[in-house]
Phi, psi and omega in degrees: 000133187278338183077004181280134179287144177289164184299323181297314179296317178299318181296316177302313182296319181290327176296314179298314181297315182292324176295314179300322179297336179262007179084022182245123175264117179236158179239135173278116179273322181203150177208138179210156177212157175229147178297150181216147176208146171242190180294334185239347184229154170233151181180215183208150171260131184243145172230120185233131175252126179240158176227145179195186177265134178293140179193163173299327176300316179298314181301319178293318179298314179297319180297329182276344185305315182301333181259354184291147174252123182250140178266113176237138180287116176083002182217155173241143173271108184275334183203141177215126178223153171273111185270341180186158181216139173232121180245131176221113186056240181259358180271138180232133170246131185234134174261122176250143173237136181220154174238123174249147176234147179292134179273112185280000000 
């Protein structure tokens, strides 16, 4: 066993770290992934639900996610989008979708 974390776990951790670096405390509510492959790449499609407090900091962080570069061991984040948002008072739940590919 290599002890290497899978792409999903790494992605969750990097999201929490990057949010914290921007002053945002978020919680991972749910995370799931499915294997994915094209003719030239293998990887996974991820769906992650996070919760936090709404703020201008959060809005800027979310707007920057599609262009952000995340460091994952053995994987690249090829795509990241905000797939949905639910706001109630100051609580926000966000659905993120990401595609990771194995770094050869």
